[in-house]
Phi, psi and omega in degrees: 000129182277145175249148178234151176240146179241151179257136179294139179265000178290138178279127180282137174253140184229146176260018182298135179234159180298149177215159182231136178230148178265126181222159173292150171280122184271153176302140180086003179299134180222053180242157178252146178291131181295328184281307186259344179084355180278157179295138172274105191256143171275136174228125187299319184276344180238121181275082179294150179246154175224156174256123179251129183240127168271118186257125178248140177236121181054040177082359179245140179298133182246316186189173173245136176240142179243140178226147164296151181308311181290327182293329180298317178294318179298328180282356178087019179056059188299342182240027176091186181296146182275128175280119182256012178299128181295152178281138172261113182291149181303323180296321180294321178295318180295318180296322181291328183277345182270000000 
């Protein structure tokens, strides 16, 4: 006997809003700053920071925007206050759980 699955036709409503987080610029980064248009570059001796924004439009995810740390402030903080909570790497979580 075959089983079938159906997809709900109800439109989901979401209260998701854009947010901004402060993160290190990782090696191999190849993104441009939305504000100034310059490359957000990794430098080994200088731990540059970037603001990464998940942008939602009408409750649906639309895109990711990257800013130099200083450029986000110059742009007027378009996606709200920057979350500066450090990232917990997956390896650290695994080590703690064992």
